[in-house]
Each structure stands twice: as structure tokens, then as C-alpha cells.
KEMI-583755 format. One record per residue (C-alpha): y, z, x. Coordinates in pm, whole numbers, plus 50000, padded with zeros to 5 digits. Example, Ala and Ser with C-alpha at 12.3 -4.5 7.8 and 13.67 -1.06 7.14 Angstrom:
BEGIN
495505078051230;498945071451367;
//
This chain:
BEGIN
500005000050001;503624993250099;505635021149942;509365019449857;509995048450113;507835067550356;508165092250635;507365085451003;505515112051189;504505108451557;502725131351815;505925147251915;506505158551552;502955172451534;503365190051856;506585206251741;504765220851427;501865232751649;504375249551881;505885268951593;502375278151469;501765293451809;505025311951822;506015345551709;508015333351415;506765311851111;509945319850908;513395334250958;513055326751329;515015308351601;514025273151479;516145276751163;519205285151354;518535257351605;518225231751335;521395243651169;523235241451498;521945207751567;523065193051233;526555209551251;527125195551591;526005161051490;528145157951180;531055176551335;531295207151115;531615244351189;528875257850979;525455247750833;523015267050625;519385254650596;517555261350266;514325252750096;515305219849931;518275197249859;518145210149505;518505245649633;521435233949845;523125219749530;522565251049330;523995274149607;526865251649673;527745251649308;527505289649301;529665292949621;532255270949461;532545294049171;530825272748908;529745293048600;530275297848226;533565281948095;533645257048390;532445220648437;531135199648712;531745162548724;529095140148885;527625104248876;525355093348598;523335074048865;521715100449077;518705122849075;518925149748793;519445177649052;523065167849099;523865175748737;521385203548698;523145224848968;525895232148734;523555240648444;521685264648673;525025283248716;525755283748348;528375256248375;528865224048185;528325188948314;530535157648290;529905123348411;532245098448565;530835061948551;529985042448858;531755014249030;529544983048981;529924971249335;529315004849523;527065021749264;529075052949352;531335073549143;534405053149025;537615069949118;539225054648817;536525068948592;536815102148759;540595101648697;539915096248326;537435124748300;539855148048481;542745140248253;540625148547953;539125180648083;541025209848221;538085232848312;536615212348598;535665236348881;533865211049110;533275173849158;529945162949310;530295127049425;526925112249520;526685089349831;524165067549640;521535049749875;523355063150167;526735046650114;529685070850142;532015073449845;535795069149856;536205105849958;539935102850030;540755093049672;538235116949527;539595146049719;543125137649616;542135136949259;540335169349296;543315186649447;545465175949163;543005189548917;542435222649112;538785214549166;536675215849475;534515187749606;530705191449704;529415159449857;525875151449751;524765134950074;520905137550003;520645100450077;523335098650359;522445118550672;523545095150950;526055076350747;529705073650843;532955071350654;535415042350725;537195062250982;534045066751192;533375103951117;529955113050997;529065123250654;528745160850646;531925169050847;533655180250523;536955164250614;537515158950241;535295183650075;534475221250065;530775215250118;528215186750183;524505189750099;521605170550263;517925167350174;514915164550413;512305153250150;509755130750316;511365097550202;514765107450322;516225098650673;514355126850832;511615148150695;510995185550700;508245184250428;510835198950195;514235211850290;517965211150248;521185219350425;524765229450329;527665222550562;531115236750547;534195244850758;535005275250535;533805308650689;533935328150355;531855301050181;529445301350483;528835338550458;528335337150088;525795309150130;523835330850378;523705358850128;522775336849826;519855320050006;518315353650072;518355373849743;522115382449771;521455406050065;524315413250318;524165393350624;525995392350961;528625419750962;529435420850591;530915452950485;528655477750309;529505487849964;527715522449936;528825539650244;527055573050172;523625555450177;524455532650478;525125558650731;523555592750858;526055613751068;528405583551097;525585561951237;524225531451062;520785538250911;518315514351084;516465505750755;519525499850541;520585468050379;522255459950044;521725434649772;525335427449700;525035400749439;522365380249261;520825357649512;517735336149548;514705330749774;515855296349902;515045302750274;513345275150475;510615282450729;510505276951093;507545253951054;509745230750846;512675232951089;510425228051385;509335194951223;512965186851115;514265193251470;511805169651623;512625143351347;516285148651404;516055136851772;514995102851632;517635101051347;519785074251521;516765052951589;515645055751226;518995046151095;519255015951332;515905002651205;516775008050838;520044987250906;517974960251066;515664958650763;518604958050517;520174928350722;516994909050707;516644914650329;520264903650291;519784871950475;516454863550296;517994867949953;521414855250022;520994822049827;519104836049526;520524832349170;517994859149056;518274887049300;521624903449422;521614930949679;523864960049596;526324978149835;526444945050048;529884953650190;528974988350321;526024980250548;527474994050883;528415027750718;525315034250514;522435056050594;520225030350401;517975054750221;517325028349958;517564990649942;518374981049584;518394947249413;520044937949086;517674913548913;518434888648641;515204893348449;516004865148211;516214839348505;513134856748650;511144850648340;509804884848330;510574920048235;510944946948489;507694966348399;505624934548437;507404924148753;506714958548906;503114957248807;502714923148956;504084935549292;501864965749266;498804942249235;499844928349572;500054964549707;503844966849707;505364997749540;508834994849402;510885020749207;513965025448979;516755046449112;517825059448870;517605061848499;521145074048405;521075111648362;522575110848010;519465090947902;517095120047975;516095139347665;517545173247790;521105157747828;520815137247508;520275170347343;523455183547495;525315153947309;525555129447580;525495092447480;524295067847747;526555040047617;529495059247716;528745049548067;528545011748047;528505004048413;525655028848472;523655014148183;524194979548296;523114987948658;520015006648530;518824976248322;518894953748642;518064976048931;514894977649148;514404994849479;512134976449731;510574990150040;512595002350330;511605028450580;511445030550969;507895019051019;508104989150782;507054961251010;508534926351020;505274911250888;505244936550591;508874929050524;508194890950517;505294897650282;507544917850050;510234890850051;507614862949980;506004882949701;509324889049541;510944855949574;507834833049537;506234855249267;
//
């Protein structure tokens, strides 16, 4: 099978995990801090907090941003459900700003309209879809005008760069950025996530929230008579200072992630090569149109998505996907607009209120892109799609 996405594990990765298994720490040890430091230095940010998943990262980021009952979060309809669910986990509401048809990212114009109609927006979560960075300067300006904070969902975009050359995750135009290390992402940790920020207070709160709300670093104690004996700190003492979660990541996962991280630039370079070859192979087609064609040099290329004219193709999408599966090629749809899901329909959302997202969804198909996809396999995919 040729999947739409796949991790790449080599002997160095395997040895890195073995080394952790033979070490003194399987969790809450030095590999976690080393991974955080490596990512922070790479993207150019002050602080990084590793957690158990990208979804956990979104949840904690929303909490740290102050999302809760009576507030709303604005995100894109075209993303995995976790981007919206993060607000619901906190007791907040969700609003959607339709996508730009060319970038498949949140449209700043649509965001402006949402903000004008809603005064309770606490946070905006733009999603760097497929690895292409959003227009963060405009989004940040709109957020500032609305009194909202920005949390970048960069689950697809580790290794991507903004137009000014800075790496996604530097938080130049956001309070926080989140990453995911699910196996089909740029690097794999099995499962895992990361939150980056330049705000020390936010950083300290994230550390507490990922570990049951227990005080960390040199946070001040709240119950002084229990904390000390004869003016000396009790060696066993700690405090749960707020409601937190068990969102810690293990050293085993971070050992793998650190080994993978050393190959990130190589992984991204290969993904860009694959995207370029697909672009060239499909450039003259009247049936297939690559999305995000203008952002190739900045994208992390988590996905390669085609818009397909199924009328011209003479097939519906389900039949086309099954015909490819018969040739051992796995494709996927990224994504069904979140307002289409039964849970969000039940909250009153109407998919047709987001026409660009619905139009995109009806035409999109993700085809294979990953580091170990060979030239022969890529040619086979192109032939299977275009020759049918």
C-alpha cells in the first residue's frame, strides 16, 4: 500500500528509544527538557512546553489564554475537529471564519466580519492548513483590534516559514503556537504535542496545567503554614493550585522525537521535491488543480491536496478513491468542514454559511506525500490518477 502519509523510522531512531529504555528515566526526565529546548531554539522562541498530543496542546493553550464560559474562539472550518473542540473543553463557544479559496487558510476578510458581529471573542486559532502559514500579520492586527489573543495551530507546519523568513512557532504574531508529532506529521513521537510562547507567565501556567495544576519551578506557595517547618521548606510539599490535567509526555516519546528532529530539514526538503514534481505532472490538467501552489517555498507540506472536477473526471469521489485503493494507493479527504459534524450541527451551525469551505470540501482529495515516497511510487500515483 502507498498511504497518503507515513512516518519514517531509521536505526538511529530505534537506538534513541533503546537508549531511553536503558536510562534512569522513562518519563519526566531530561529527554523532555532537551526536546523542548531543541524546538525552542529551532523556531526562535523563548519557551516550549511538550505535552501528550497536539489536542492536549490546543486545550492547554486555550486555558492559558483565558478561554472559558461566556467567551468564544474563532477558528477555520477546514481543520481537524480538535481546533474547535479546544474551546468547548474550556466551556467556551466556537465561531468559524470561512477559508480563502486559494490558500485554504482562514480568510482575514471573513475573520473581520466574524469579529465585527461578536464582542466576546477571547482567542483566534488560525490553522496553517497542510503546512502553509496563514497571513499572521493581518490576523494579529485584527485580533488586537478585537482584544483577542492568537493561538497558531501549526500541527501541520513544523519547519514552515513565514514570508519574512522566520520559522513558524516563533510567536512573532501570536501568544502561543502549537505543534503535533503524530506519526503522519513532519516528525513523529508516536503521539505528542508542543506549545511555544514568548510570555513567561503563560509558560509557567502551561507547566502547571500539563501536570494536574501542581506548582512548578519557583511558584509561590499559597498555604504557608503547611509548606514550611521552622521556616524551612518541607521536602515532601507541593500544591495543586488550580485544576490541571495529566498531559505529560514521556522520555520515550521525546527520545524518538529528538532523533527525528535532527532529520527535520531533510524531511521538509524531500516533501518540497515531491510537491514540485506533482505540480509539474498535473500542470496541464483541466481536471486536477493543486491547492496552495503559490506557497510552496514556505510550506511544511504536511499534505498535498488536489481540487478535482469530478464531472469532468466522470466519477464521484468515493468511486475514484476506491479505484485508487484497488491499485494500492490510499487517499484521504482533509477535511469535512467542522460545522458539518453532527455535534456542531446540534449546536446550530449551518454548513452553507461557509460556502468556500463547502466548495473546497466537495472537490478536495489528499494524495500521497511523505519522506520515503520513492520517485517510482510517485510516478505510479500520478499515472494511476491521471490515466485512471
